[in-house]
Backbone as JSON Lines, residues from 0, in Angstrom:
{"i":0,"aa":"M","n":[-46.66,59.12,-29.53],"ca":[-45.22,59.3,-29.47],"c":[-44.81,59.46,-28.02]}
{"i":1,"aa":"G","n":[-43.79,58.8,-27.62],"ca":[-43.3,58.85,-26.25],"c":[-42.43,60.06,-26.01]}
{"i":2,"aa":"P","n":[-41.92,60.17,-24.81],"ca":[-41.07,61.31,-24.46],"c":[-39.69,61.18,-25.08]}
{"i":3,"aa":"P","n":[-38.96,62.28,-25.13],"ca":[-37.58,62.19,-25.57],"c":[-36.78,61.32,-24.61]}
{"i":4,"aa":"R","n":[-35.81,60.64,-25.11],"ca":[-35.0,59.74,-24.28],"c":[-33.68,60.43,-23.95]}
{"i":5,"aa":"G","n":[-33.05,59.94,-22.92],"ca":[-31.72,60.46,-22.67],"c":[-31.31,60.49,-21.23]}
{"i":6,"aa":"G","n":[-32.18,60.86,-20.31],"ca":[-31.77,60.93,-18.9],"c":[-30.65,61.92,-18.69]}
{"i":7,"aa":"T","n":[-30.0,61.83,-17.55],"ca":[-28.99,62.83,-17.2],"c":[-27.71,62.23,-16.7]}
{"i":8,"aa":"G","n":[-27.66,60.93,-16.63],"ca":[-26.5,60.32,-16.01],"c":[-26.67,60.2,-14.51]}
{"i":9,"aa":"R","n":[-27.82,60.61,-13.97],"ca":[-28.06,60.39,-12.54],"c":[-27.92,58.91,-12.28]}
{"i":10,"aa":"R","n":[-27.41,58.6,-11.13],"ca":[-27.15,57.21,-10.8],"c":[-28.0,56.78,-9.62]}
{"i":11,"aa":"L","n":[-28.47,55.56,-9.7],"ca":[-29.17,54.94,-8.59],"c":[-28.16,54.3,-7.67]}
{"i":12,"aa":"P","n":[-28.51,54.12,-6.41],"ca":[-27.57,53.47,-5.49],"c":[-27.33,52.02,-5.89]}
{"i":13,"aa":"P","n":[-26.22,51.45,-5.47],"ca":[-25.93,50.05,-5.79],"c":[-27.11,49.15,-5.38]}
{"i":14,"aa":"G","n":[-27.44,48.23,-6.25],"ca":[-28.52,47.29,-5.98],"c":[-29.89,47.78,-6.4]}
{"i":15,"aa":"V","n":[-30.01,49.05,-6.78],"ca":[-31.29,49.58,-7.25],"c":[-31.17,49.8,-8.75]}
{"i":16,"aa":"E","n":[-32.06,49.21,-9.49],"ca":[-32.02,49.31,-10.95],"c":[-33.32,49.9,-11.48]}
{"i":17,"aa":"P","n":[-33.25,50.64,-12.59],"ca":[-34.49,51.1,-13.2],"c":[-35.35,49.91,-13.63]}
{"i":18,"aa":"E","n":[-36.67,50.06,-13.45],"ca":[-37.58,49.04,-13.94],"c":[-37.54,49.06,-15.47]}
{"i":19,"aa":"V","n":[-37.71,47.91,-16.07],"ca":[-37.73,47.8,-17.53],"c":[-39.15,48.07,-18.0]}
{"i":20,"aa":"P","n":[-39.33,49.09,-18.85],"ca":[-40.69,49.37,-19.31],"c":[-41.21,48.27,-20.22]}
{"i":21,"aa":"G","n":[-42.48,47.97,-20.07],"ca":[-43.14,47.02,-20.95],"c":[-43.77,47.76,-22.13]}
{"i":22,"aa":"P","n":[-44.51,47.06,-22.95],"ca":[-45.18,47.72,-24.08],"c":[-46.1,48.85,-23.59]}
{"i":23,"aa":"G","n":[-45.97,50.01,-24.21],"ca":[-46.8,51.15,-23.86],"c":[-46.39,51.87,-22.59]}
{"i":24,"aa":"Q","n":[-45.24,51.51,-22.0],"ca":[-44.78,52.15,-20.78],"c":[-43.55,53.02,-21.05]}
{"i":25,"aa":"E","n":[-43.33,53.98,-20.15],"ca":[-42.18,54.86,-20.18],"c":[-41.4,54.68,-18.88]}
{"i":26,"aa":"S","n":[-40.1,54.77,-18.96],"ca":[-39.27,54.78,-17.76],"c":[-38.9,56.22,-17.43]}
{"i":27,"aa":"V","n":[-39.07,56.59,-16.16],"ca":[-38.67,57.95,-15.75],"c":[-37.17,58.14,-15.88]}
{"i":28,"aa":"W","n":[-36.43,57.07,-16.02],"ca":[-34.98,57.16,-16.18],"c":[-34.58,57.48,-17.61]}
{"i":29,"aa":"D","n":[-35.57,57.5,-18.52],"ca":[-35.34,57.95,-19.89],"c":[-35.77,59.4,-20.09]}
{"i":30,"aa":"Y","n":[-36.4,60.0,-19.08],"ca":[-36.8,61.4,-19.17],"c":[-35.55,62.28,-19.05]}
{"i":31,"aa":"P","n":[-35.56,63.45,-19.68],"ca":[-34.37,64.32,-19.68],"c":[-34.31,65.23,-18.46]}
{"i":32,"aa":"R","n":[-33.16,65.86,-18.33],"ca":[-32.96,66.94,-17.37],"c":[-32.04,67.93,-18.07]}
{"i":33,"aa":"P","n":[-32.42,69.18,-18.25],"ca":[-33.63,69.81,-17.75],"c":[-34.89,69.14,-18.3]}
{"i":34,"aa":"P","n":[-36.01,69.32,-17.59],"ca":[-37.25,68.68,-18.01],"c":[-37.79,69.27,-19.31]}
{"i":35,"aa":"V","n":[-38.67,68.5,-19.94],"ca":[-39.38,68.95,-21.13],"c":[-40.88,68.96,-20.85]}
{"i":36,"aa":"V","n":[-41.59,69.77,-21.64],"ca":[-43.04,69.85,-21.55],"c":[-43.61,69.18,-22.79]}
{"i":37,"aa":"V","n":[-44.55,68.24,-22.56],"ca":[-45.15,67.46,-23.65],"c":[-46.67,67.55,-23.52]}
{"i":38,"aa":"A","n":[-47.34,67.88,-24.63],"ca":[-48.81,67.91,-24.63],"c":[-49.35,66.49,-24.52]}
{"i":39,"aa":"D","n":[-50.49,66.35,-23.85],"ca":[-51.12,65.04,-23.69],"c":[-52.63,65.21,-23.79]}
{"i":40,"aa":"A","n":[-53.25,64.56,-24.77],"ca":[-54.68,64.72,-25.05],"c":[-55.56,63.69,-24.34]}
{"i":41,"aa":"R","n":[-54.96,62.83,-23.51],"ca":[-55.81,61.88,-22.78],"c":[-56.75,62.63,-21.84]}
{"i":42,"aa":"P","n":[-57.96,62.13,-21.66],"ca":[-58.88,62.82,-20.76],"c":[-58.43,62.75,-19.3]}
{"i":43,"aa":"V","n":[-58.41,63.91,-18.65],"ca":[-58.07,64.02,-17.23],"c":[-59.3,64.57,-16.52]}
{"i":44,"aa":"V","n":[-59.67,63.93,-15.4],"ca":[-60.8,64.39,-14.6],"c":[-60.33,64.52,-13.15]}
{"i":45,"aa":"V","n":[-60.64,65.67,-12.54],"ca":[-60.34,65.92,-11.14],"c":[-61.68,66.05,-10.41]}
{"i":46,"aa":"R","n":[-61.85,65.2,-9.39],"ca":[-63.06,65.25,-8.57],"c":[-62.68,65.65,-7.14]}
{"i":47,"aa":"F","n":[-63.4,66.64,-6.64],"ca":[-63.22,67.1,-5.27],"c":[-64.57,67.64,-4.82]}
{"i":48,"aa":"G","n":[-65.36,66.78,-4.18],"ca":[-66.73,67.16,-3.84],"c":[-67.57,67.35,-5.08]}
{"i":49,"aa":"G","n":[-67.25,66.63,-6.13],"ca":[-67.85,66.79,-7.46],"c":[-66.74,67.05,-8.46]}
{"i":50,"aa":"E","n":[-67.11,67.11,-9.71],"ca":[-66.1,67.34,-10.74],"c":[-65.69,68.8,-10.75]}
{"i":51,"aa":"V","n":[-64.38,69.06,-10.6],"ca":[-63.88,70.44,-10.6],"c":[-63.02,70.75,-11.82]}
{"i":52,"aa":"C","n":[-62.63,69.71,-12.57],"ca":[-61.85,69.93,-13.8],"c":[-62.0,68.72,-14.7]}
{"i":53,"aa":"R","n":[-62.15,69.0,-15.98],"ca":[-62.14,67.97,-17.02],"c":[-61.42,68.6,-18.21]}
{"i":54,"aa":"T","n":[-60.41,67.89,-18.73],"ca":[-59.66,68.44,-19.86],"c":[-59.11,67.33,-20.75]}
{"i":55,"aa":"T","n":[-58.87,67.69,-21.99],"ca":[-58.1,66.86,-22.92],"c":[-56.94,67.69,-23.48]}
{"i":56,"aa":"A","n":[-56.56,68.72,-22.73],"ca":[-55.5,69.63,-23.16],"c":[-54.43,69.77,-22.07]}
{"i":57,"aa":"A","n":[-54.06,68.66,-21.45],"ca":[-53.06,68.69,-20.39],"c":[-51.64,68.8,-20.97]}
{"i":58,"aa":"L","n":[-50.75,69.24,-20.12],"ca":[-49.31,69.24,-20.41],"c":[-48.64,68.39,-19.35]}
{"i":59,"aa":"R","n":[-47.66,67.59,-19.75],"ca":[-46.87,66.81,-18.79],"c":[-45.45,67.37,-18.78]}
{"i":60,"aa":"V","n":[-44.91,67.55,-17.58],"ca":[-43.51,67.91,-17.43],"c":[-42.77,66.62,-17.07]}
{"i":61,"aa":"L","n":[-41.8,66.29,-17.91],"ca":[-41.06,65.03,-17.77],"c":[-39.63,65.35,-17.36]}
{"i":62,"aa":"E","n":[-39.22,64.78,-16.22],"ca":[-37.88,65.03,-15.68],"c":[-37.32,63.72,-15.12]}
{"i":63,"aa":"T","n":[-36.04,63.49,-15.37],"ca":[-35.38,62.28,-14.91],"c":[-35.74,61.95,-13.47]}
{"i":64,"aa":"S","n":[-36.11,60.72,-13.23],"ca":[-36.39,60.11,-11.93],"c":[-37.74,60.48,-11.34]}
{"i":65,"aa":"H","n":[-38.53,61.33,-12.01],"ca":[-39.83,61.77,-11.48],"c":[-40.97,61.26,-12.36]}
{"i":66,"aa":"P","n":[-42.06,60.78,-11.75],"ca":[-43.24,60.57,-12.58],"c":[-43.71,61.93,-13.11]}
{"i":67,"aa":"P","n":[-44.41,61.95,-14.24],"ca":[-44.81,63.22,-14.83],"c":[-45.61,64.09,-13.86]}
{"i":68,"aa":"T","n":[-45.37,65.39,-13.93],"ca":[-46.23,66.37,-13.27],"c":[-47.17,66.89,-14.35]}
{"i":69,"aa":"W","n":[-48.45,66.78,-14.1],"ca":[-49.47,67.16,-15.08],"c":[-49.95,68.58,-14.8]}
{"i":70,"aa":"Y","n":[-50.02,69.39,-15.84],"ca":[-50.5,70.77,-15.77],"c":[-51.78,70.86,-16.59]}
{"i":71,"aa":"L","n":[-52.84,71.37,-15.96],"ca":[-54.16,71.43,-16.56],"c":[-54.53,72.89,-16.82]}
{"i":72,"aa":"P","n":[-55.19,73.19,-17.94],"ca":[-55.54,74.58,-18.23],"c":[-56.45,75.17,-17.15]}
{"i":73,"aa":"V","n":[-56.12,76.36,-16.68],"ca":[-56.96,77.05,-15.71],"c":[-58.38,77.15,-16.23]}
{"i":74,"aa":"A","n":[-58.53,77.4,-17.52],"ca":[-59.86,77.58,-18.13],"c":[-60.73,76.33,-18.02]}
{"i":75,"aa":"D","n":[-60.13,75.15,-17.78],"ca":[-60.9,73.91,-17.7],"c":[-61.33,73.57,-16.27]}
{"i":76,"aa":"F","n":[-60.99,74.42,-15.29],"ca":[-61.46,74.24,-13.92],"c":[-62.8,74.92,-13.76]}
{"i":77,"aa":"A","n":[-63.65,74.37,-12.91],"ca":[-64.94,74.98,-12.62],"c":[-64.72,76.35,-11.97]}
{"i":78,"aa":"P","n":[-65.61,77.29,-12.22],"ca":[-65.49,78.6,-11.56],"c":[-65.44,78.42,-10.04]}
{"i":79,"aa":"G","n":[-64.49,79.08,-9.39],"ca":[-64.35,79.03,-7.95],"c":[-63.59,77.83,-7.42]}
{"i":80,"aa":"A","n":[-63.14,76.92,-8.3],"ca":[-62.43,75.72,-7.84],"c":[-61.0,76.01,-7.42]}
{"i":81,"aa":"L","n":[-60.47,77.14,-7.83],"ca":[-59.1,77.52,-7.48],"c":[-59.12,78.9,-6.84]}
{"i":82,"aa":"R","n":[-58.33,79.06,-5.78],"ca":[-58.2,80.39,-5.18],"c":[-56.76,80.55,-4.69]}
{"i":83,"aa":"P","n":[-56.23,81.77,-4.77],"ca":[-54.85,82.0,-4.35],"c":[-54.63,81.55,-2.9]}
{"i":84,"aa":"A","n":[-53.45,80.99,-2.67],"ca":[-53.07,80.52,-1.33],"c":[-51.72,81.13,-0.98]}
{"i":85,"aa":"A","n":[-51.4,81.07,0.28],"ca":[-50.1,81.56,0.74],"c":[-49.0,80.62,0.26]}
{"i":86,"aa":"G","n":[-47.84,81.17,0.08],"ca":[-46.68,80.36,-0.24],"c":[-46.2,80.51,-1.67]}
{"i":87,"aa":"R","n":[-44.92,80.37,-1.81],"ca":[-44.26,80.39,-3.12],"c":[-43.08,79.45,-3.03]}
{"i":88,"aa":"S","n":[-42.64,78.97,-4.18],"ca":[-41.42,78.17,-4.25],"c":[-40.73,78.49,-5.56]}
{"i":89,"aa":"L","n":[-39.5,78.06,-5.68],"ca":[-38.72,78.37,-6.87],"c":[-38.2,77.09,-7.5]}
{"i":90,"aa":"C","n":[-38.45,76.95,-8.79],"ca":[-37.9,75.85,-9.58],"c":[-36.79,76.44,-10.44]}
{"i":91,"aa":"E","n":[-35.64,75.8,-10.43],"ca":[-34.51,76.32,-11.2],"c":[-34.8,76.38,-12.7]}
{"i":92,"aa":"F","n":[-35.75,75.6,-13.17],"ca":[-36.06,75.55,-14.6],"c":[-37.3,76.37,-14.95]}
{"i":93,"aa":"K","n":[-38.35,76.25,-14.15],"ca":[-39.63,76.84,-14.5],"c":[-39.86,78.23,-13.9]}
{"i":94,"aa":"G","n":[-39.16,78.56,-12.82],"ca":[-39.31,79.87,-12.21],"c":[-40.05,79.81,-10.89]}
{"i":95,"aa":"Q","n":[-40.7,80.93,-10.53],"ca":[-41.38,81.03,-9.24],"c":[-42.82,80.55,-9.36]}
{"i":96,"aa":"A","n":[-43.16,79.61,-8.48],"ca":[-44.52,79.06,-8.44],"c":[-45.35,79.8,-7.41]}
{"i":97,"aa":"A","n":[-46.62,79.98,-7.72],"ca":[-47.6,80.5,-6.78],"c":[-48.56,79.37,-6.46]}
{"i":98,"aa":"Y","n":[-48.96,79.27,-5.18],"ca":[-49.82,78.17,-4.75],"c":[-51.29,78.55,-4.78]}
{"i":99,"aa":"L","n":[-52.11,77.52,-4.9],"ca":[-53.56,77.69,-4.98],"c":[-54.24,76.67,-4.09]}
{"i":100,"aa":"D","n":[-55.36,77.09,-3.49],"ca":[-56.23,76.14,-2.79],"c":[-57.15,75.51,-3.82]}
{"i":101,"aa":"L","n":[-57.51,74.26,-3.59],"ca":[-58.54,73.58,-4.37],"c":[-59.82,73.66,-3.55]}
{"i":102,"aa":"V","n":[-60.88,74.18,-4.15],"ca":[-62.13,74.42,-3.43],"c":[-63.24,73.58,-4.05]}
{"i":103,"aa":"A","n":[-63.88,72.76,-3.21],"ca":[-64.98,71.9,-3.65],"c":[-66.27,72.7,-3.76]}
{"i":104,"aa":"P","n":[-67.21,72.23,-4.57],"ca":[-68.5,72.92,-4.68],"c":[-69.2,73.1,-3.33]}
{"i":105,"aa":"D","n":[-68.95,72.19,-2.37],"ca":[-69.58,72.3,-1.04],"c":[-68.78,73.2,-0.1]}
{"i":106,"aa":"G","n":[-67.69,73.83,-0.59],"ca":[-66.9,74.74,0.21],"c":[-65.7,74.11,0.9]}
{"i":107,"aa":"R","n":[-65.62,72.79,0.88],"ca":[-64.45,72.12,1.46],"c":[-63.21,72.6,0.72]}
{"i":108,"aa":"T","n":[-62.1,72.76,1.44],"ca":[-60.89,73.31,0.84],"c":[-59.69,72.4,1.1]}
{"i":109,"aa":"A","n":[-58.88,72.19,0.08],"ca":[-57.58,71.54,0.21],"c":[-56.55,72.66,0.05]}
{"i":110,"aa":"G","n":[-55.94,73.06,1.16],"ca":[-55.02,74.2,1.16],"c":[-53.74,73.93,0.41]}
{"i":111,"aa":"A","n":[-53.34,74.92,-0.41],"ca":[-52.09,74.86,-1.18],"c":[-51.94,73.52,-1.9]}
{"i":112,"aa":"A","n":[-53.02,73.04,-2.46],"ca":[-53.04,71.74,-3.15],"c":[-52.6,71.83,-4.6]}
{"i":113,"aa":"A","n":[-52.43,73.04,-5.11],"ca":[-52.09,73.23,-6.51],"c":[-51.09,74.38,-6.64]}
{"i":114,"aa":"W","n":[-50.46,74.46,-7.8],"ca":[-49.52,75.56,-8.04],"c":[-49.52,75.9,-9.52]}
{"i":115,"aa":"T","n":[-49.04,77.1,-9.79],"ca":[-48.97,77.6,-11.15],"c":[-47.72,78.46,-11.3]}
{"i":116,"aa":"Y","n":[-47.31,78.67,-12.52],"ca":[-46.17,79.55,-12.83],"c":[-46.71,80.75,-13.59]}
{"i":117,"aa":"P","n":[-47.03,81.85,-12.89],"ca":[-47.61,83.01,-13.56],"c":[-46.68,83.64,-14.6]}
{"i":118,"aa":"D","n":[-45.38,83.53,-14.37],"ca":[-44.39,84.12,-15.29],"c":[-43.25,83.11,-15.47]}
{"i":119,"aa":"P","n":[-43.52,82.01,-16.2],"ca":[-42.5,80.96,-16.31],"c":[-41.25,81.44,-17.04]}
{"i":120,"aa":"L","n":[-40.14,80.8,-16.71],"ca":[-38.86,81.12,-17.34],"c":[-38.86,80.69,-18.81]}
{"i":121,"aa":"P","n":[-37.96,81.27,-19.6],"ca":[-37.87,80.9,-21.02],"c":[-37.74,79.39,-21.2]}
{"i":122,"aa":"G","n":[-38.47,78.89,-22.17],"ca":[-38.5,77.46,-22.46],"c":[-39.69,76.77,-21.82]}
{"i":123,"aa":"Y","n":[-40.33,77.43,-20.85],"ca":[-41.47,76.83,-20.13],"c":[-42.71,77.73,-20.21]}
{"i":124,"aa":"E","n":[-42.73,78.62,-21.2],"ca":[-43.84,79.56,-21.35],"c":[-45.18,78.86,-21.53]}
{"i":125,"aa":"T","n":[-45.17,77.65,-22.08],"ca":[-46.44,76.94,-22.3],"c":[-47.14,76.59,-20.98]}
{"i":126,"aa":"L","n":[-46.44,76.66,-19.85],"ca":[-47.06,76.37,-18.56],"c":[-47.91,77.53,-18.03]}
{"i":127,"aa":"R","n":[-47.76,78.71,-18.65],"ca":[-48.57,79.86,-18.22],"c":[-50.05,79.48,-18.37]}
{"i":128,"aa":"D","n":[-50.86,79.91,-17.42],"ca":[-52.31,79.63,-17.41],"c":[-52.63,78.15,-17.28]}
{"i":129,"aa":"H","n":[-51.72,77.39,-16.68],"ca":[-51.93,75.98,-16.36],"c":[-51.67,75.77,-14.87]}
{"i":130,"aa":"V","n":[-52.28,74.75,-14.33],"ca":[-52.21,74.45,-12.91],"c":[-51.84,72.99,-12.72]}
{"i":131,"aa":"A","n":[-50.89,72.73,-11.82],"ca":[-50.56,71.37,-11.39],"c":[-51.16,71.18,-10.01]}
{"i":132,"aa":"L","n":[-51.46,69.93,-9.66],"ca":[-52.0,69.69,-8.32],"c":[-51.51,68.36,-7.78]}
{"i":133,"aa":"Y","n":[-51.47,68.3,-6.45],"ca":[-51.14,67.06,-5.77],"c":[-52.36,66.15,-5.87]}
{"i":134,"aa":"P","n":[-52.25,64.99,-6.52],"ca":[-53.44,64.17,-6.72],"c":[-54.09,63.69,-5.43]}
{"i":135,"aa":"E","n":[-53.29,63.53,-4.37],"ca":[-53.86,63.06,-3.1],"c":[-54.72,64.12,-2.42]}
{"i":136,"aa":"A","n":[-54.65,65.37,-2.86],"ca":[-55.46,66.44,-2.27],"c":[-56.91,66.38,-2.76]}
{"i":137,"aa":"A","n":[-57.13,65.77,-3.9],"ca":[-58.47,65.64,-4.46],"c":[-59.1,64.32,-4.01]}
{"i":138,"aa":"D","n":[-60.4,64.21,-4.21],"ca":[-61.06,62.94,-3.92],"c":[-60.61,61.87,-4.91]}
{"i":139,"aa":"E","n":[-60.44,62.29,-6.16],"ca":[-60.0,61.35,-7.19],"c":[-59.49,62.15,-8.39]}
{"i":140,"aa":"V","n":[-58.4,61.68,-8.97],"ca":[-57.88,62.21,-10.23],"c":[-57.72,61.01,-11.14]}
{"i":141,"aa":"T","n":[-58.21,61.12,-12.38],"ca":[-58.06,60.02,-13.34],"c":[-57.44,60.54,-14.64]}
{"i":142,"aa":"V","n":[-56.68,59.66,-15.27],"ca":[-56.15,59.89,-16.61],"c":[-56.67,58.73,-17.46]}
{"i":143,"aa":"A","n":[-57.45,59.05,-18.47],"ca":[-58.05,58.03,-19.35],"c":[-58.76,56.95,-18.54]}
{"i":144,"aa":"G","n":[-59.42,57.36,-17.46],"ca":[-60.17,56.45,-16.62],"c":[-59.38,55.75,-15.53]}
{"i":145,"aa":"E","n":[-58.05,55.83,-15.57],"ca":[-57.21,55.2,-14.54],"c":[-57.0,56.15,-13.37]}
{"i":146,"aa":"R","n":[-57.21,55.64,-12.18],"ca":[-57.0,56.47,-10.98],"c":[-55.51,56.74,-10.79]}
{"i":147,"aa":"V","n":[-55.17,58.01,-10.62],"ca":[-53.79,58.46,-10.42],"c":[-53.37,58.21,-8.98]}
{"i":148,"aa":"R","n":[-52.11,57.8,-8.83],"ca":[-51.5,57.64,-7.52],"c":[-50.44,58.73,-7.34]}
{"i":149,"aa":"A","n":[-50.24,59.18,-6.11],"ca":[-49.3,60.26,-5.83],"c":[-47.86,59.75,-5.86]}
{"i":150,"aa":"Q","n":[-46.97,60.59,-6.33],"ca":[-45.53,60.32,-6.25],"c":[-45.16,60.18,-4.78]}
{"i":151,"aa":"P","n":[-44.26,59.26,-4.45],"ca":[-43.86,59.12,-3.05],"c":[-43.28,60.42,-2.5]}
{"i":152,"aa":"G","n":[-43.39,60.59,-1.2],"ca":[-42.83,61.76,-0.55],"c":[-43.83,62.89,-0.47]}
{"i":153,"aa":"S","n":[-43.44,63.95,0.22],"ca":[-44.37,65.05,0.43],"c":[-44.04,66.3,-0.37]}
{"i":154,"aa":"F","n":[-42.94,66.29,-1.11],"ca":[-42.53,67.51,-1.81],"c":[-42.97,67.53,-3.26]}
{"i":155,"aa":"Y","n":[-42.79,66.44,-3.96],"ca":[-43.02,66.4,-5.41],"c":[-44.48,66.13,-5.73]}
{"i":156,"aa":"G","n":[-44.92,66.56,-6.88],"ca":[-46.32,66.42,-7.28],"c":[-46.53,65.55,-8.49]}
{"i":157,"aa":"G","n":[-45.66,64.56,-8.71],"ca":[-45.82,63.7,-9.88],"c":[-47.02,62.78,-9.76]}
{"i":158,"aa":"W","n":[-47.54,62.39,-10.92],"ca":[-48.69,61.49,-10.99],"c":[-48.2,60.13,-11.47]}
{"i":159,"aa":"V","n":[-48.47,59.1,-10.7],"ca":[-48.08,57.74,-11.05],"c":[-49.28,57.05,-11.69]}
{"i":160,"aa":"T","n":[-49.05,56.54,-12.89],"ca":[-50.04,55.76,-13.63],"c":[-49.35,54.49,-14.12]}
{"i":161,"aa":"D","n":[-50.14,53.54,-14.58],"ca":[-49.57,52.25,-14.98],"c":[-48.61,52.33,-16.16]}
{"i":162,"aa":"D","n":[-48.64,53.42,-16.91],"ca":[-47.77,53.53,-18.08],"c":[-46.4,54.13,-17.77]}
{"i":163,"aa":"V","n":[-46.11,54.38,-16.48],"ca":[-44.84,54.97,-16.08],"c":[-44.19,54.06,-15.04]}
{"i":164,"aa":"V","n":[-42.9,53.74,-15.25],"ca":[-42.19,52.89,-14.3],"c":[-41.0,53.63,-13.72]}
{"i":165,"aa":"G","n":[-40.56,53.21,-12.53],"ca":[-39.51,53.88,-11.77],"c":[-38.27,53.04,-11.64]}
{"i":166,"aa":"P","n":[-37.67,53.09,-10.47],"ca":[-38.15,53.68,-9.22],"c":[-38.22,55.21,-9.3]}
{"i":167,"aa":"F","n":[-39.08,55.79,-8.43],"ca":[-39.36,57.21,-8.46],"c":[-38.65,57.93,-7.32]}
{"i":168,"aa":"K","n":[-38.1,59.09,-7.63],"ca":[-37.54,59.95,-6.59],"c":[-38.68,60.42,-5.68]}
{"i":169,"aa":"G","n":[-38.38,60.59,-4.4],"ca":[-39.36,61.06,-3.44],"c":[-39.52,60.12,-2.27]}
{"i":170,"aa":"A","n":[-39.3,58.83,-2.52],"ca":[-39.4,57.84,-1.43],"c":[-38.24,58.05,-0.47]}
{"i":171,"aa":"P","n":[-38.37,57.58,0.79],"ca":[-37.25,57.7,1.72],"c":[-35.96,57.12,1.12]}
{"i":172,"aa":"G","n":[-34.87,57.86,1.27],"ca":[-33.58,57.42,0.77],"c":[-33.29,57.8,-0.67]}
{"i":173,"aa":"S","n":[-34.22,58.47,-1.33],"ca":[-34.03,58.79,-2.76],"c":[-33.66,60.24,-3.02]}
{"i":174,"aa":"M","n":[-33.53,61.05,-2.01],"ca":[-33.32,62.48,-2.26],"c":[-32.01,62.78,-3.0]}
{"i":175,"aa":"G","n":[-31.01,61.92,-2.91],"ca":[-29.75,62.15,-3.59],"c":[-29.7,61.66,-5.03]}
{"i":176,"aa":"W","n":[-30.8,61.11,-5.53],"ca":[-30.8,60.58,-6.9],"c":[-30.74,61.7,-7.9]}
């Protein structure tokens, strides 16, 4: 089952049109705002100096104009793969995020590469004890064997896969979408 449809009425600039999804694809322009959380049982593997997470219990947060942000259960990360990092941010929907370093078995560290919502706002409680990460911070992230690509830009943490079409917010010139 795909995501709920509807979008928000956000508008693209003149001359920019949403891509038309093909069979088995979703358009980020059909995702709602406020975002929704959807369970996803596809296998997700995170490699960083070795495998640091494997799960079939991911959650996807779907929001208009963004590729999904994937949240993985903390319990499915290898011991020591996550450690508290400096920094916090605030999402108007999910609440205050705390950042985490991703730590490889060899000790290599990707600073503030992941985040979590220790006390999510009402409606997003299912994100508790889950972690999202920037896919470019790891050596490789895969969903059902497909290598994940990072959402454009440096702020958002969406995961781009072949089953999601845009255009995606985050690229230069898209901040007003």
